[in-house]
KOLNU-916843 format. One line per field, with one value per residue (C-alpha): x, y, z; residue in one letter. Coordinates in steps of 0.25 Angstrom, whole numbers. Layout:
BEGIN
px: X/...
py: Y/...
pz: Z/...
resn: A/...
***
This chain:
BEGIN
px: 255/270/279/287/302/307/311/297/290/298/294/279/280/284/273/263/267/269/259/261/276/287/299/308/297/297/312/313/303/311/319/334/343/334/334/338/327/329/327/314/310/313/305/293/293/294/282/274/277/272/259/262/264/258/263/258/266/270/278/291/288/280/272/271/260/256/246/246/242/251/239/237/252/253/241/246/260/255/247/259/267/256/256/271/276/264/256/245/242/239/240/255/258/252/259/272/271/267/278/289/287/287/273/270/258/251/254/248/236/234/235/224/215/216/213/201/196/198/191/179/177/176
py: 193/192/194/207/208/216/227/227/227/240/247/243/248/262/262/258/269/280/276/278/282/284/275/287/289/274/274/287/280/267/265/266/261/266/257/263/269/259/248/253/255/241/236/244/238/224/228/233/220/212/220/227/241/249/262/275/281/296/297/289/288/278/280/266/262/249/240/231/237/236/229/219/215/215/205/196/196/193/181/176/178/171/159/158/159/157/145/154/156/170/164/160/173/180/170/173/188/186/177/183/198/201/209/218/218/229/221/209/216/222/208/203/215/212/197/200/211/201/190/199/202/187
pz: 333/332/344/343/346/357/348/341/354/358/345/347/361/356/345/355/364/354/344/329/327/317/319/324/335/339/339/348/358/359/372/372/365/354/341/328/320/309/319/324/310/307/319/316/302/307/317/305/297/310/310/323/317/306/299/293/282/282/270/272/287/294/307/314/323/331/325/337/350/362/369/358/357/373/374/363/369/383/378/371/384/392/382/380/394/404/397/393/408/413/427/424/419/432/441/434/437/451/454/446/445/459/459/470/479/470/457/463/468/454/448/458/455/440/441/450/440/429/437/439/425/421
resn: X/X/X/X/X/X/X/X/X/X/X/X/X/X/X/X/X/X/X/X/X/X/X/X/X/X/X/X/X/X/X/X/X/X/X/X/X/X/X/X/X/X/X/X/X/X/X/X/X/X/X/X/X/X/X/X/X/X/X/X/X/X/X/X/X/X/X/X/X/X/X/X/X/X/X/X/X/X/X/X/X/X/X/X/X/X/X/X/X/X/X/X/X/X/X/X/X/X/X/X/X/X/X/X/X/X/X/X/X/X/X/X/X/X/X/X/X/X/X/X/X/X
***
């Protein structure tokens, strides 16, 4: 699966949140400063070429929808991040967040709970 540009990810985030939408609706839901309608239209067509988006035709208008779920894209992005920056080690990733992200006691307790829960299911 290809990596998305920042602009492409922004459009996908809107499509994931809104569901099937026309370009004007995607543009309206974008954060300020809003890109031009033609810019969003171009990005949507690029996403369609990459296989991330599909469309339904309504006369001359097209309603676009995500072909890749947020969960699938997030999972693949996380695996890529893990491989590219943490030598494929979840422990290195976790260590990074514990050491550099100034987690509070509640967040650390939640991490421990998740680790213990995962360990019980093995």
